[in-house]
N, C-alpha and C positions, 0 to 999 in steps of 0.2 A: 190485354191482361187487366186481370180485375181486381181492386183493392179493398179490402176488407179493413175498417178501423175499429178497434177496439177501447173505447173509454174506460179505463181502470184496467188494474193488474192483480186485483186479489183472488181468493179463491175460485170465483165464479170467471171472471176477465182471463186470468192467467190460463184458467183450463180451455178455455174457449181458444185463446191466441194459439195455444201451443198445439192441440188437436186440430184447429185450422191450417196451419201451416205446414204440419205432418200430411195431412188429407189434400194440401193445393200444390206442396211442392212450389218450385219456383218459376213456375208460369204466373203465379201470380203474387201480389203482394199481403201482406199482413202486418199490420202498423198497432203499436200499443201505445197510447195514451195516457199516464199515471203519474201524481205527484211524484210518488214516492222514490226513493231509490234501491230500496230494497224490500224483496217478499217477507212478508209474516207469518208465521203461521200460529195466528192467533188463538185458538183454542189452549195452545201452552204457556200464554201468556199469563195464566192464574200460578203457574209454576215461578215464572220471573217473579212476582208479585210476593211470593212468600219466601224468595231467595235460594229455592230448590233448582233453579236454572237463571244462565245468566242471559243478557239481551240475545249475545251471539249465539247462542242455540237456537233460537226462534225466529231467525232472521239471515237472508244472502242477499247479497247483490243481486239484483235483475240483468244488469248490461250484460256480462258474461255470459249468461243461459240464453239472453234471446240475440245474442250474437252467434252463438252457435247454431243456434236452430233457424236462423236467416231472416229473423224477425226484425221489423225497423221500430226501434225504441224511442220514443221521446218523453225526457223525463217534464213534465209538464201537465197542468189541469185544462181538464176541458172547461169552456166559460161560454159557448155559444152554438149552438146547432142551426145551419141553413140549407134546410130540406130540399129546398126548390132552388137553389144556386143563389146567384144575384144579378142586377140588369143584364149585364151582358154575357152571362153564362148560365146555362143550365145545369151545371155540374154541382150536386151538392157538396157543403163543408162543412167543417166544424171550426171554431176560431180555438186556440190552444194560447196558454200562459206559462213560458216556462219557469220552472221551479230548481234546475239545474243550476248549480252553483259556475255564475260567471256568465250566466244568460237570464239570471233571474229578472222576471218583466217584462223580456223580449217576447213576443207573440207572433203568430204563424197562424197562417190558413192552411188547412189539412182537407183535400178532398178525398171523397168517398164513394164507393159503388155502394157498398153494405156497411151498416154501421152497427154496431153493439154497445148500448150502455149498460156497462158493469163498473159504474162508478162506486157501487155502496152505499152506505150513510152518508152521512153529516153528523157528528154526535153532536148534539142539540143540547149542549151542555146550559146555554142561555134562555133556555124553557123554564127552567127553576130560579128563581131569583136567589144568587150566592151560591149556587152550584157551579156556576161556570159564567165564562163572556162569550158570547156565540161558539164557538168550535171548541173553544181554550176552555181546560182545565182551572178551577177556581183555587185558592189557596184553603178553602175550609174544608176538602174531603178530596181522596183519590180515586183515580179509574187502572182499572185493566184493560182498557179497549185497545191500548194500543202497548207496542212494546217498550219505547219511552214511559209512558204513563205507570206499566207495570214495574220498572224499574222504581220510580218515585215512591211507588205505595211500599215497597220492601225496605225503601228506606224509611221510610216514614213510621212501618210498623215495626222494625227492628228499636225505634226512638220508645216505642209505647212498651216492647218487651222488656228495654231496659229500665224501665222506670216501675213496671210489676216488679221485676227480680230486686229492685232497689226499695219494695215494701209498697208501692204506691199502686193502688187498686184503679185498676184501666176499664173506661166501657168502648165497647166497640161495636159498630153499627153497619151491618153490610146488606146490600139487597136494591133497588130501585129509587133512580131518584125525583120521578114524575109518576103521576097516573096514569101516562100513556105509554110506557117503557115496553121494550121486548127484552129477549136475552137476558133472563130470569134463571137460565142455565150455567150462565158464567159468574154469577154473583152466587149462585149456588153454590158452584164448585169452588168460590173462592172464600166462603164463609167455614166449610167445613177444613179447607187445608190451613186456615188460619188456626182453627182449633185442633187440628191437629198438629201443628208446627209449635204451639203454645204447651201440649202437652211435652212434647218434646224437649222444649227447654224449660221445662218444670215452672213454668209461670199461669198455667190453667185455673189456678184454683183464685188466683188475681185477676182473672179476667170477666168482665161482665158482656157476654157477646149475645148480642140481638139481631135477629132479622125483620127486615120490613120491607114488603111488596105490594103493588098491587094486584096482585091475584087473589081472587075471591075466596080462595080455598089453597094450600098446601098442594102442591103438584101439580097446579094447572099448568105451568111453563109455557102458555099462551097459544097452547093447542086442545085448551076445553078440557084438558086432564085426559086420564085414557085408564084404560083396564088392560091388565096383563096378565099374561101366564103363569100362575108360581105354583107347581108342582101338580099342575092339573085344576087349578083353582081359579079365578079369576078375581085378583087383589087388586084395589085402584091405587093409582098413583099419590091420591089423597094420604091412604092409609099409610103407604110405602115413607113419605116425606114426614109425616108427622110422627113414625116411628123414628126415622134417622134423626131430627130435630131434638125427640125426645130423649133417644138413648146418648146426643152428644151433649146434652142440657143447654139447649139453645131455645130460648123462647121467642114466639114470633108475633109479629102485629100485622095483619093482610087487610086487603081490601082498602090500603091505604097511600095517598095519593100527597108526596111532600112537596108543600106549597113553600117553603122558604128554608135557605141553609144559612146560618152565622158561623161565626167562631163558636165550635163547639157544641151548635145547638141546632136542632132542626124541628120545624114546624111541619103537621101533615092534618089532613082532612081523612075522614074515612066514611065508608061509603054510607052510614046512619046518618051522615051528617055532621057529627060531633068533631070537634078538634082537640090538639094537643101538642107537646112537645117531647122529645127525646132529646136528653145530653148526650156528647160522646167525645170520647179523647182520640178516637180515627173511627173514620167511615169513610167505606169504599161505597158508592153510588152509582148505578148506572146509568147513564143520562137517555133521555128518547133520541129517536133515528128519525131525520128526516132528510129527504133528497137533498143532493149536493148542492143546488140553485141553479141549475142551468136553466137557458133562454132560449127559446125556439125564436126565429127571424124569418117573416116573409119572402120573397123576392124584392117584394116594394120597400122592406126596411119596416114592415110593421109588425109587432109583437105577435106569435101566435104558440106562445109556451101554454096556455090552457089548453091549445089544440093536442100539444105532444103530453103534456104533464098533469099528473092528477093534481088537486091543491094541497098536495102532501110533499109536494117535488118528485114522486115518484114517478117513471115512463109507464104511460097508458098501453096497455098490451090488449091479448083476445080476450080478455075478461068479461062477465058479465056486471057491469059495475051499476045498475038500476034495481038490483036485488030486491030491494028496500030493506022491510023490518026483518028481524030475524028469524022469527017462524019460514020467513020465504028462502031462507039461504039454504043452497044447495051443493053437492060435491061438484056439481057442475059449473057453478059457477067459475070454478077457477079456469085460469089461462092453461094452455095445452102446447102451442107454438110458441108464445112470447113475442110476436110479431107485432106492432102498430097498426092499428085499423086503418089509419089515414096515409101512413107511408110505408109500402109494404116492403121498404130496403132495410127500414130500421127496429131493430131487437133491443130487448133488455133480459137480465140475468141476475141472476143473484138478488140480491137486496134493493137491487136499482128499481125492480118492474113493482107497479102497483098493485099490490091486491083488490080483490074484489071489496072484501071488507075482514074483519077479525074472523079468527075461529074461535075465540072463547068467546061465552056469551057478553053482549055489551053492557055495562053497567053504571050507573050514575047516583051520585049522592043527592039527595033531596034541593042541595044548592046548587045542581046541574053540572058539577063537577065528574066530569068521565075517568072512572077507576075501575082500568081492567087491561090486561096486556093487548100491545098489538102483535100480530103475526112473525113469529119468526120465519126466516130465509136464509138462514147461515148454513155451514157445515157441508153434511152429503147431498141435500136438495141443489145448495149452490152448484155444487161441482157437476152434479147429475144436468141441471139445467144448461149449465153453460156449454156441455158437450152436447148435448141436443140441439143447442141454437146454430152451434157451429157447424153441425152434421149437415143443419137445414141449407146455410148460407152456403154451405161447399157445393152441396148438390144443386141449388139454385146456381152457381158460377159455372158448375161443370153441365147440368145434365138442362140449363133454361128455366124460365120462367114455370115451365109445367112443372117441374119436380115437386114433389110430397113431401110436405114439411116433417120433420120428427116432432113427436109429442113427449111432453115430462110433464104430466098435470101432477102437480102435490097430492090430488083427490087420488091417484092411481097410481103412486108412489110410496115406496118403503123407507126409512130410512132408522140408521141406526145411533145411536148416542152413548159414550162413555162419558160419563162425568166425575171425574176425578172428587174422591172424599179425603184425599192426604196421600202423599207421596213417601214410599219408604220400598226398601228393598223387601222385606219380611213383614212389615207391618202398613204398607199401603193400601188404599181400599179406593174400590170406584162403582159406580153403579152403572153396569152396562145394560142399556135398554134399546130394544126393537118395536117398531111402530107402522105397522100400516093398515091402511094409509095414513099419511101423515095428515091431512086433512079428512075428517072424519065422514064416512059417506053410512048416512042412516036408513037410504033406500035400501043399500044391497047389505049392508050388516045390520038391521034392526036390533034396538037398545042401544048396543055398544057404540056402534059405529066404525068399530073396525074390526079385523079378522083375528080371533085371538090366537087361531095358528100359526100367526106371524106378528104376535103384539106378545112379548114379554120379556122379563128382566129378573136380574140377578144382581146382588151386590158383593165386593168382597176382595180379595186381593188376586186372583184371576184377572177381575176386571181392571184393578189398576196397570197390571202388565201387558195386559191388551190395548191400554192407552199411552203406556211406553214406547210401546212397540209401533202403533201407530203414528206416534210423534216422529219417529226415525222413519217410516214407511213412506210419509207424507211429504216430507224435506226433499228426502231421495226422488220421489215421482216427479214436485216439481221442480229439481234441479236436473231433469230430463235424464238422468241415468239410465245403464242400460237396462232395459226391460220395463221402462216406466210405463208404457200403456200398458202392462199386462195389471197393473194394480188398479183399484175398481176405485172410482170418485169416494 
């Protein structure tokens, strides 16, 4: 009997675990180690953050689902990986620390035959002074990165709306809280949902709403922007985004690194080296991401973290990490199998894998401050990668070491994104986009880097209903309801 251990129970880890158990059956063990007791459909947190959904609408307890599936679930955080075992045993294992009530702080060694790192990111609030401390949200800003954060965001937003109703003009700033952030999409959705709710509440004319981002142009989204097919024409995401911000009367400040946050004020540096300040009554700033801080230990007890992990804390996989300057970057630099090059029984999926380099062009100010988006690895790509990695490991377990690994390169993968711009039965809006491939391939698709036949976008009420339906569909799938395997990632 083989044992597969998955560290992390988010979109990618949950996908990998549930498919692996389905394919492996009772003959082999699947173990999930995750510090959270609940699964969270993160794309809908933005609706919690404006009061259009409750926390209970976007989460559900993991224990009953894993019990039903026959998956061994440990509510704990992984602390270290010991890929060579210990002095008296060659069996690899991880050390975990329980977060479950009644067992907090208790540690355990969990052996494995195969290991998947799906730990996701550390929310690195501490990277920007005043944004937060370590992984914890600070008192000056709000976040929608977790369900609890989103509840807090809505509470603070209601206070702002109440002040506006009382005749007190309010300033709202939404965007990225550091020059190396990703997840512009979540902030993009949140700012337009705030604007939409402000209109419904009758306070829009009392609010000054502003966007701040590390993108060098609106519509970069960490994928270098895109051109999409609209009515037979190639329309740029920059034009698409600028039109939307202009229509909603939301000014923008881009190419910005938020360098410090204080009560009611943030400081920033721009790509041209200039600095400035923005005052606010309410701010939602996405923090940068980093690896969760796992360490790796050799048989003799020495630290081999640098062997397994890149400097940013994400697991090294089959990517080309020595591609060098931007001019040398190719689509083929991106990983296909997500297998660690040193230990062939360790894989990564979702945000936990180390990308070879950004997708957007790297930029910095004259002061040397890096200001550009890091590559997104969330949503649809996370699910696809998680499933592919699970498939590879199942084949290795069932067919032996010679089994061919499944591939899911983001440079050969299409993705769909539905970005909400306001929730409502008849007045909701969302931008529905498809991108192929996610990582542009300028050798295969000269000029634009993507296939316009599969890259297109529209915005409207239909898009909102698609996002609303997907919310229920993916929670249904994650709960392993009848026919769950038929729902695509």
